[in-house]
C-alpha positions in Angstrom: -10.0 -31.4 10.6 -8.5 -32.4 13.9 -9.8 -30.9 17.0 -7.0 -31.9 19.2 -3.3 -32.5 18.6 -2.1 -36.1 18.2 1.4 -37.3 19.0 2.4 -37.4 15.4 1.2 -33.9 14.6 4.0 -31.3 14.4 3.8 -28.2 16.7 5.9 -25.9 14.6 6.7 -25.3 11.0 9.9 -27.0 10.2 12.0 -27.1 7.1 9.9 -29.8 5.6 6.9 -27.4 5.6 8.9 -24.6 3.8 8.7 -26.7 0.6 4.9 -26.1 0.6 5.2 -22.4 1.0 6.0 -21.6 -2.6 3.1 -23.8 -3.8 0.7 -22.1 -1.3 1.9 -18.6 -2.4 1.5 -19.4 -6.0 -2.2 -20.9 -5.4 -3.1 -17.9 -3.2 -2.0 -15.3 -5.8 -3.6 -17.1 -8.7 -6.9 -17.3 -6.8 -6.7 -13.6 -5.5 -5.9 -12.3 -8.9 -8.3 -14.5 -10.9 -11.3 -13.8 -8.7 -10.7 -10.1 -8.5 -9.8 -9.5 -12.0 -12.5 -11.6 -13.5 -15.1 -10.0 -11.3 -13.8 -6.5 -12.1 -13.6 -7.4 -15.8 -17.3 -8.1 -15.7 -17.9 -4.8 -14.0 -15.9 -3.0 -16.6 -17.8 -4.8 -19.4 -21.1 -3.7 -17.8 -20.0 -0.1 -18.0 -19.1 0.5 -14.4 -21.1 1.1 -11.1 -21.7 4.8 -12.0 -23.9 3.9 -14.9 -25.0 0.4 -14.4 -26.3 -1.0 -11.0 -25.7 -4.5 -12.3 -22.0 -3.9 -12.1 -22.1 -3.4 -8.3 -22.3 -7.1 -7.6 -19.1 -8.1 -9.6 -17.4 -5.0 -8.3 -17.9 -6.0 -4.7 -17.1 -9.6 -5.4 -13.7 -8.6 -6.8 -12.7 -7.2 -3.5 -12.8 -10.6 -1.9 -10.3 -12.3 -4.0 -7.5 -12.3 -1.4 -10.0 -13.5 1.3 -11.2 -16.4 -0.9 -7.6 -17.3 -1.6 -6.7 -17.2 2.0 -9.6 -19.5 3.0 -8.6 -22.0 0.3 -5.1 -22.1 1.6 -6.3 -22.5 5.1 -8.5 -25.4 4.3 -5.7 -27.0 2.2 -3.2 -26.6 5.2 -5.7 -28.2 7.6 -6.4 -31.1 5.4 -2.7 -31.8 5.0 -2.3 -31.6 8.9 0.4 -29.0 8.6 1.2 -26.5 11.4 0.5 -22.8 11.2 3.5 -21.1 9.4 6.1 -20.0 11.9 5.9 -16.3 11.0 2.1 -16.0 11.5 1.6 -13.5 14.3 -1.0 -14.8 16.7 -3.7 -12.4 17.9 -5.3 -13.4 21.3 -8.5 -11.4 21.6 -8.7 -11.7 25.3 -5.3 -10.0 25.9 -6.0 -6.4 26.8 -2.5 -5.2 25.9 -2.9 -6.5 22.3 -6.3 -5.0 21.9 -4.9 -1.6 23.1 -2.0 -2.0 20.8 -4.4 -2.5 17.9 -6.4 0.5 18.9 -3.3 2.7 19.1 -2.2 1.6 15.7 -5.7 2.3 14.3 -5.3 6.0 15.7 -1.8 6.1 14.2 -3.0 5.0 10.7 -5.7 7.6 10.7 -3.1 10.3 12.0 -0.7 9.7 9.1 -3.4 10.9 6.7 -4.7 13.7 8.9 -1.3 15.1 9.7 -0.2 15.0 6.0 -3.4 16.6 4.9 -2.9 19.4 7.5 0.7 19.9 6.3 -0.5 20.0 2.7 -3.0 22.6 3.6 -0.5 24.8 5.2 1.7 24.4 2.1 -1.2 25.7 -0.1 -3.2 22.6 -0.7 -6.9 22.2 -0.2 -8.4 23.3 3.1 -9.9 20.6 5.3 -13.7 20.7 5.6 -16.2 18.9 7.8 -18.8 19.4 5.1 -16.8 17.1 2.9 -16.8 14.4 5.6 -20.4 14.8 6.2 -21.2 14.5 2.5 -19.1 11.3 2.2 -20.9 9.7 5.1 -24.3 10.7 3.6 -23.2 9.2 0.2 -22.8 5.9 1.9 -26.2 6.0 3.5 -25.2 7.1 7.0 -22.6 6.5 9.6 -23.4 2.7 10.1 -23.3 2.0 6.4 -20.1 4.0 6.1 -18.5 2.0 8.9 -19.6 -1.3 7.5 -18.6 -0.4 3.9 -15.2 0.8 4.9 -14.5 -2.2 7.1 -15.6 -4.9 4.7 -14.4 -3.5 1.3 -10.7 -3.6 1.8 -9.6 -4.4 5.4 -11.7 -7.6 5.9 -11.7 -8.7 2.3 -8.0 -8.3 1.8 -5.9 -8.5 5.0 -6.4 -12.2 5.8 -5.0 -12.8 2.3 -2.1 -10.3 2.1 -1.0 -10.3 5.7 -2.5 -13.5 7.2 -1.5 -15.7 4.2 1.1 -14.3 2.0 3.2 -12.4 4.6 4.3 -15.4 6.8 5.2 -17.6 3.7 7.2 -14.7 2.2 8.8 -14.0 5.5 10.2 -17.5 5.7 12.5 -16.6 2.8 12.9 -12.8 3.1 13.4 -10.0 5.4 10.5 -7.7 6.5 11.5 -4.8 4.2 11.7 -7.2 1.2 8.3 -8.7 2.0 6.9 -5.1 2.2 8.2 -4.3 -1.2 6.9 -7.5 -2.8 3.5 -7.1 -1.3 3.4 -3.4 -2.1 4.2 -3.9 -5.8 1.8 -6.9 -5.8 -0.9 -4.8 -4.2 -0.4 -2.0 -6.7 -0.8 -4.4 -9.7 -3.8 -6.0 -8.1 -5.6 -2.6 -7.9 -5.0 -1.7 -11.5 -8.4 -2.8 -13.0 -10.2 -0.4 -10.6 -8.9 2.5 -12.7 -11.1 1.2 -15.5 -14.4 0.8 -13.6 -16.4 4.0 -13.9 -17.7 5.0 -10.4 -14.5 4.1 -8.4 -12.1 6.4 -6.6 -9.3 5.1 -8.8 -11.3 5.9 -12.1 -11.9 9.4 -10.9 -8.2 9.9 -10.2 -7.1 8.4 -13.6 -4.3 6.1 -14.2 -2.1 8.3 -16.4 -2.2 11.3 -14.0 -0.1 12.5 -11.1 -2.9 11.5 -8.7 -3.1 8.0 -10.3 0.7 7.5 -10.2 0.8 8.6 -6.6 -2.0 6.2 -5.8 -0.2 3.3 -7.3 3.1 4.4 -5.5 1.3 4.8 -2.2 0.6 1.0 -2.1 4.3 0.4 -0.9 4.2 2.6 2.2 0.8 1.4 2.9 1.9 -2.2 2.7 4.7 -1.3 5.1 2.3 0.3 7.5 -0.3 -2.5 7.7 2.7 -5.1 7.9 4.2 -3.2 10.8 0.8 -3.4 12.4 0.5 -7.1 11.8 4.0 -7.8 13.3 2.9 -6.1 16.5 -0.7 -7.4 17.2 -1.7 -9.7 14.4 -4.5 -9.6 11.7 -6.9 -7.4 13.7 -4.2 -4.7 13.9 -3.6 -4.7 10.2 -7.3 -4.6 9.6 -7.7 -1.7 11.9 -4.9 0.3 10.3 -6.2 -0.5 6.8 -9.6 0.7 7.9 -8.3 3.8 9.5 -6.3 5.0 6.5 -9.1 4.2 3.9 -11.8 5.8 6.0 -9.8 8.9 6.8 -8.8 9.4 3.1 -12.6 9.1 2.1 -13.7 11.5 4.8 -11.0 14.1 3.7 -11.7 13.5 0.0 -8.0 13.0 -0.8 -7.4 13.4 -4.4 -5.0 16.4 -4.9 -1.4 15.2 -5.8 0.0 17.6 -3.2 -2.0 15.8 -0.4 -1.2 12.4 -1.7 2.5 13.1 -1.9 2.4 14.4 1.7 0.7 11.2 2.8 3.2 9.1 1.1 6.0 11.0 2.7 4.5 10.9 6.3 3.8 7.2 6.0 7.2 6.4 4.8 8.7 8.1 7.8 6.1 6.5 10.1 6.8 2.9 8.8 10.5 3.4 8.8 10.3 4.2 12.5 8.0 1.4 13.2 9.9 -1.3 11.3 13.3 -0.3 12.7 12.1 -0.2 16.3 10.1 -3.5 16.2 10.9 -6.4 18.3 12.2 -9.6 16.5 9.4 -11.4 14.7 7.9 -14.1 16.9 9.4 -17.6 16.5 7.5 -20.8 16.6 6.1 -22.0 19.8 3.7 -24.6 21.0 0.9 -22.2 21.4 1.1 -21.0 17.8 -1.2 -23.7 16.6 -3.6 -23.2 19.5 -6.7 -23.6 17.4 -5.8 -27.3 16.9 -5.8 -28.0 20.6 -8.4 -29.2 22.9 -7.7 -26.2 25.3 -9.8 -23.9 23.5 -9.2 -21.2 20.9 -6.3 -18.8 21.6 -5.9 -16.9 18.3 -8.2 -15.3 15.8 -9.1 -18.0 13.3 -8.2 -16.1 10.0 -4.9 -15.1 11.5 -3.6 -18.6 10.9 -4.2 -19.1 7.3 
């Protein structure tokens, strides 16, 4: 892997690089689905995490399919000495404005769930209770375990793949709304085996129920929400929003169809505003491949898969 840019190394992704995007996408999807579905298949065969502790390892491994796919694509790109894809959104960790933006998006992600739950409660849905949140944290083994579990399983294990790797390659050929729809449907299909693993939230909801159907449908506005965050502040922002939504839903024990439907509606409104008001997606520039320069790292590593 080069540590500095040579005179023959391209600085931006040109048309000659676009021919590699389809192959990269195909390889990424194959790895993400193969790793996840094979691991979750083993968990299903073992009877699920509720009745067999041996199922925990393959269940957790399955969550890392997208991350493993992203790492393979990144290594492949670097070995071919290709530049970072032009629609990768760089995140510079030392810029306070971007860190603040990511923090605000985290709050917004949590707020979409909380506001929806409050509205559903006013409309006759389940009342919110702090006891439910306390029980959820205790079930994880305390606040620290809850934070780590919510961060690793989902946000960290998925976002470098779906947003950091698939998004920029799809975006080279599609508009943002189209990419959101493609990733939302792909995400929904990827989650399907979880409905058959005893001990998961999806299994408790049930696939052929209103709650299960709403969970599957919710992948599309959720994909839009984390994509809008990614476009504004890179992979850390999408991780933050993914974490915020997942954690808030667990703390509120969101299972009732009325609450799920309200969350879906609130998120659709939120992401429509975010996507319509966004700035133009950044175009290639010399500093997009900053991690290949001798001037020191300027972007978060996994953001440039």
